[in-house]
N, C-alpha and C positions, 0 to 999 in steps of 0.2 A: 837465779831469780831474774825474770824478764822485767825490764823497766818499761812500763806501759805509759809513762808520762809523755805528753806531747812535747816535741822539741820547741824551744823558744824561737818565736818568729824573729828572723833577722831584719832589722830596720832597713828601710831604703836608704841609699847613700845621701839623699838630700833631705832626710827626715829632720835633720838639725834645723833646717830653715822653718819647718812647721813648728818646731819647738820654740824657736826664737820669735816667730809671729805670735804664738800663744802667750809667751811671757811678756812680750812688749805690749800687746793689747791689754792683757790683764793689769799690768802696771799702770798703763794710761787710764784705764777705767777706774782702778782703785784710787789713784791720786786725784783724778778729776772728781770722782764721787765724794771724796773727803772734803774737797773745797766747795762743794755745792752749798753746804749749810754752815760749816764751821766759821767762815768769816762773819756770819751774822749772829754768832752766839750771844754777843751783848744784848741784841734786840730780843732774843729768845729768853734770856735770863730776866729781862724786864717784863716779858709777858707772863712769867711765872710768879709775879707779884713783888719783885724787888724794885722799889721805886727810887731808892737812894742811888745816885750815880756812882758814888764811891764804893758802895757795897756791891753794885752790879759789876763794876770794874774788877773788884777783888775776886768775886766768884768766877768771872770770865778768865782772869789771869790764872787762877788756880786750875781751872778746868782745861785750859789750853796747855799749860805747862806740865801738868802731871803726866800726860801720856808719853811725850818724848822722854821725860825723865825715867819713867818705868821701862820704856822700850830700850833705853840705853843700858839699863841694868840687865835686862833679860835677853837682849839680842844675841850675845855670845852663847847663852844657854840653849836658845832655840836653834842657833846655828850648829851647835855640837850635836843636838838631837837629830838635826837634818843629816849630818854626816853619818849618824848611826842608823837611822830608820828610813832615810830617803828625803829628797827635797820636796817632791810633789805633795806628799801627805802633809808636810809642815805648812806649805803655802795654802793648801786646802783648809787645814785647821784654822789658820789665821783669817782667811776670807770668810769662812762660815761664821766665826765669832764676830767679825766686823759687821756682817749682814744682820746678825741677830741684835747686836748692841745698838746699831744705828736705827733699826726698826723700833727698838725699845725707847729710843729718844722721843718718839712720837707720843708716848704715853706718860712721860714724867710730869710731875706736878710741883716739885720742889727743886730749888737749886742744888741741894745736896744729892738729889737723884742723878743730875747731870754729872756731878763730880764723881760719883760712885761708878757710873758707866764709863767715864773716861779713865778711871783707874783700871777697870776691867779690860778696856781696850789696850792699855799699855802692857798689861800682863800677857795678853794673847797676840800682840802685834809681832812684827818681825818679818813679814812677807817681803818687804823692800830689799833687805839684805839677801834673803834666800833667792829672790828673783834674779839678782845679779849673779849669784852662784850658778843658778840654772842656765842663764845665758852664757856664762863663761865656759861651763862644762859642755854645753850642747854644741858650740861652734868648733870648727877645726882650729888648731892652735894659732894659725896665721890670721884667723878671723876673730880671735878672742877680743882684742881691743875694740873692734868695730861692733861686736855683739854687746859688750858692756856699754859702749857709748849709745847704742840704739835704745837700750832699756832706760838708761839715765836720761836720754832725750825725752822719752815718754813720761818719765817721772817729773820732768821739769815743765813740759808743755801742759800736762794735766792741770796743775795749779794755776797756769796762766789763763785758762779758759773756764775753769770750774766756777769761780765767783760770778762770772757773767751769766752762765747758765743758771746758777743758783739764785741770782738776783731776779731773773725772769720768773723762775719757778715760785719763789717766795711771793712775788707780787700777784701771781695767778692763783696759786693754791694754798698759800700760807707757809709759814716757817715749819710748822709741825710736819706737813706733808712733804716738805723738802727733804726731811730726814728719811722718809720712806723712799724717795727717789735715790738718795745716797745708798740705802740698803739694796736697792735693785741694781745699782752699778756694781756693787761688790758681788752680788749673786751672779750677775752676768760674767764677771771676771772668773768666778769659781767654775762656771760651766765651761768656759774656754779652756781653763787649765785642765779640768777633768777629762774633757773629750779630745783635746788637741795635743797635749803634752805627753810624749812618750819617754819615760825615764830610762828606757834601754837605748835610746838613740842619742847617746852622749859619747863624746870623744875622750871622756875621763873615766868611764866605767871600769876599765881594766886597771887603771892606776889606782882607783879608789879601793878596789878590793885587795890590791897588793900592798898598798901603803900602810894599812892598819890604822888604828886610832891615834890621833895626835892631840895632846892636851894643850891647855892655854899657855903653859910655860914654853913649850916647844914652839908654838906659833910666834910668840914674842921674840924668840931667838933667831928666826929666819932673817936672811939678809935684808937690810933696809926696813924691816917691818915697823919698828918703833919710829923710825924717821917718817915713814909713810903715814903712820897714825898721826904724828904731829902735823904733817902737811895737810891731811884731810881735816883735822880739827881747825887749823888756821884758815884754810880756804872756806870752810863752812862758817866760821866765825865772821870773816869779812863779808861773806855773802849775806848774812842776816843782820849786819850792823846798821844797814841803811833804813830799815823799817821804822824805828822810833824817831829818827831825826830828819829824814829827807824832806817830807812835806814842810816841816818847820824851817828847814834851811832854804828851801825854794822861796818861801815867802820872805825870809830875812834878806835875801839878795835882790829883792825887787819885783818878784812876780806878784801880780795883784791877787788879793785874797780870793776872788771869785774864780781865778784860773788855777789856783794851787791844786785842787783835786785832779783836774785834767792833766796838768803837766806832770804831777807825781805819778798818776796812773800810766801815762805814756812812758815815763822813764823806767818804772818797774816792769812794764811790758817789754821794753827794749832789752832790759837785763835778762828777762826770762827767755825771750826768743833767741837772743844771741848766745845765751848760755847753752841752749839746746843745740845751736850750731857748733859750739865748742865741743860738746859731747860727741856730736855726729862725725865731725872731721878729725877727731883726735886719732882714730885708728890709722888714717892715712898719714898723719904726721909721724906716728910711731914706726911706720914702714920706712921712713926717710931719715929720721933723726934718732939719736939715742934718747932713752927715757929721761935722764937728767936734763938734757937740753929742752925737751918738750915741757916737763914740769917746771923747770926754772924759768924758761922763756915765757910760759903762760902766767906764772906768778909775777914776773916782771911786767907783763902787759897789764895785769890787774892792778899792780901798784901804780902804773902810769895813769890808768883810768881813774883810780881813787884820787890821785894828785890833781888831775885836771878837774874832776868834779868838785873838789874842795876849794878850788881857787878861781872859778869862773862864775859869772852871773849871766852868761849867754845860754839860752835854752838850746840853741844849736850845738854848742860845745858840750853842754850837759848830756845831750843825746849821744854825741860821739863818745864821751867818757863812759856812759852807761854801756854802750856797745863794746868798748874795750874791756870793761869789767866783766861783762857777761861771757865773752869769748874766752878770756883768760881763766876765769873761775871754772867754766865748763870743761875746758881742755885739761886744766890741772887736775880736776877731780877724776875724770875718766882715766887719764894717764896714771894717776896714783893707784886706782883700783886695778888697772891692767898690770902695772908693775908688781903689785902684791900677788895677783893671780899667777904670775910667772914664777914666783918663788915658793908658793904654798903648795904642798902636795895635794893631789886631787881629793884624797880622803879627808882633808882638813879644810877644804874651801868654805864650808858652812861656818865652821868655828872662826876661821880667819876673817871672813867677810862680816861676821857678826861683831867681832871686836872692832873692826874698822868702822862699822856703822855706829857702834857705841861712841867712838871718838867724834864722828860727825854729829850725832845727836847732842853730845855734851857741848860742842861748839854752837849748835843751833839754840840750845837752851840758855847758855851763858851770854851769848852775844848781845841780845836785846837789853839785858840787865846792865851790862858794862857800858854799852852805847848810850843808854838812858842816863846813867850816872855821869859819864864824861860829857854828854851833850848838855847837861845842866850847867857845866862850867864853861862850855864853848863848843859849838857844833863842829867847828873846823878841827877840834882836837880829835874827834872821831875819825875824820878823814886822814889826819896825820897818823893816827894809830894804825889804820888800815894800810897805809903806804909802808910804814915801818915793818908791819907784820908780813906783808907780801914780799918785801925786800929781804927779810930774814929767811923766808922760805926759799926764795930764789938762790940766795948765796949759800944757804945750808945744803940744798940739793946739789948745786954745782960742785961744792967742795967735799961733801961727805958721801954722797950716794954712790954705791957700786952698781954698775949696770949689769944685772944678771939676766937680762932677757934671753929667752931661747932664740936661736937663730931663725926659727920659723917666723918670728914677728917681722923680720925684714925680708923674708923670702917672697917670691912671686906667688901668685894665687895657686893653691894646691889643686890636685885633681879632684878633690871632693867638692870644690866650689863651682 
């Protein structure tokens, strides 16, 4: 019998760059779009008729916290489905759902409507982890850390500028229409992935088909995987610990009340921008130094930043400390994901990155609660906790981690690049 099927088109050698651009741009649009309206959720809850400040705070807290909690539970499931059915379709599924749910926010009339939509978002989320998988698998092996860092840079820069754009939109068209703008951001990201990303142009396709299915238990048994989960949890925990206490701490050490919002905003922006730099340059560090050195050194740098921030009253020193924190946290996060990608078989990247993202989201959800409780006893206790935690990460990685990087991570640029 004659096979009349058309042969599969062979991707161009540089098609992985197009894939990386698509994934990076989609991540930037998604994370920017999310922060267009969500920082102003307390004001939106008040517009829905909740006049009591405490009740508004409760609805806001529940609505903001439920989505990362649900995502942490379901990220490994979506990752495993991506291993089975393909990354692209899973990202498209998530972006479609976010476009619909954010548009639906425009029409809510009760606070519980907001909460219900946020629950649904958590159920269908997961494109962040799968986007990292797509970047890791598209790039040549020696460019994998740089590709992961590029996507993480986009994911960090988006929330740095999203609230500014959202504040302008809210003042011009109102909070309800700002949710429509968020929906359009997700829709644009969907179009980019649909038309630009070629799932056949990956350097892991052959390995994926040969490796077979890998379950959750096998993923946890990979070299350093549990340690990397702990590192990612700890780094995310420290990264999110400053939100509840930093503005209060700034005022406590002598900054005038009128200047607190400006100084706090500048410090948070410094952390975000330098964190993006840490993501971006981590790939170059991994070409020169072993993985434990990069992760441990980055964690030690973050510990130094937390120590300086918690012991100074100088805004200049606070700015320097924020920069140290940002670079350390950014580099440690990218290096951890890169190290995990080096030991996970290609056919299990979705499952593995989903589990790592769950660890990150748990740290994200737990950190503000713990920081708020400790901050009530003394705000410097929070900084001390961060120093100890980052110190434990540095020492633990240096002493326990086995460097299983493939040799290509330290090789010169391949012919594909």
